[in-house]
C-alpha positions in Angstrom: -1.1 0.0 0.4 -2.1 2.0 -2.6 1.1 4.1 -2.5 3.2 1.3 -3.9 2.2 -0.7 -7.0 3.2 -4.3 -7.5 4.8 -5.6 -10.7 2.3 -8.5 -10.6 -0.8 -8.1 -12.6 -3.9 -7.3 -10.7 -6.9 -9.7 -10.5 -10.0 -8.8 -12.5 -12.1 -9.2 -9.4 -11.6 -7.3 -6.1 -10.4 -9.3 -3.0 -13.3 -10.6 -1.0 -12.5 -8.3 1.9 -12.3 -5.2 -0.3 -14.7 -2.3 0.5 -15.6 0.5 -1.9 -13.6 3.7 -1.4 -15.5 6.9 -1.7 -13.8 9.5 -3.9 -14.4 12.4 -1.4 -12.6 10.5 1.4 -9.5 8.8 0.0 -8.1 6.0 2.2 -5.4 7.2 4.5 -2.1 5.2 4.3 -1.0 3.2 7.3 1.7 5.0 9.3 4.6 2.8 10.1 6.2 5.2 12.6 6.9 8.8 13.4 10.1 10.6 12.7 11.5 14.0 13.7 13.9 15.9 11.4 17.3 16.6 12.9 18.6 18.6 10.0 17.3 21.0 7.4 17.0 19.8 3.8 16.2 21.8 0.6 16.1 20.4 -2.9 14.5 21.3 -6.2 10.9 20.4 -5.8 10.8 19.1 -9.4 13.0 16.1 -8.5 11.1 12.9 -8.2 11.7 9.3 -7.3 9.1 6.6 -8.2 6.6 9.3 -8.9 6.9 11.1 -5.6 8.7 14.4 -4.9 11.5 14.9 -2.4 10.2 16.9 0.5 12.0 19.9 2.1 12.1 20.3 5.9 13.7 22.1 8.8 15.0 20.7 12.1 12.2 19.7 14.5 9.4 18.9 12.0 7.5 15.6 12.6 6.6 13.3 9.8 4.3 10.2 9.4 6.5 7.6 7.7 4.4 5.3 5.4 7.0 3.5 3.4 10.7 2.7 3.1 13.0 2.4 0.1 16.7 2.1 1.0 17.9 5.3 2.6 14.6 7.0 1.7 11.4 7.1 3.7 8.0 7.9 2.0 6.4 10.3 4.4 4.2 13.3 5.0 4.8 16.3 7.2 2.2 16.3 10.0 2.0 20.1 9.7 1.3 20.1 5.9 -2.4 20.8 5.4 -2.2 19.4 1.8 -0.9 16.0 3.3 1.6 15.8 0.4 3.4 12.5 0.4 7.1 12.5 -0.7 10.6 11.3 0.1 12.7 12.2 3.1 16.3 11.0 3.9 16.4 8.6 6.8 19.9 9.8 7.9 18.3 13.3 8.6 15.7 11.9 11.0 15.3 10.3 14.4 12.6 7.6 14.9 10.1 8.5 17.6 8.8 5.8 20.0 5.1 5.1 19.7 
């Protein structure tokens, strides 16, 4: 996924199965699972981890989880029209069955 970058250097040539990405339609990240917030969480929006902000939320909001890092999930709120990607605390959420 383009949301995490590897420490390994990239090849000068694209993979054989690579397709060009149009700038006006960025590739959507793969959703690993859905999660519902059980608690409210507010934090200074300027705080960041690995280049992504911590997201704020209230109980009952649904998030698309696209990555995991320890106790943090990289996610986006389904109700956010900007589709901002950021961190949420996994202890504040319940995984939803697919």
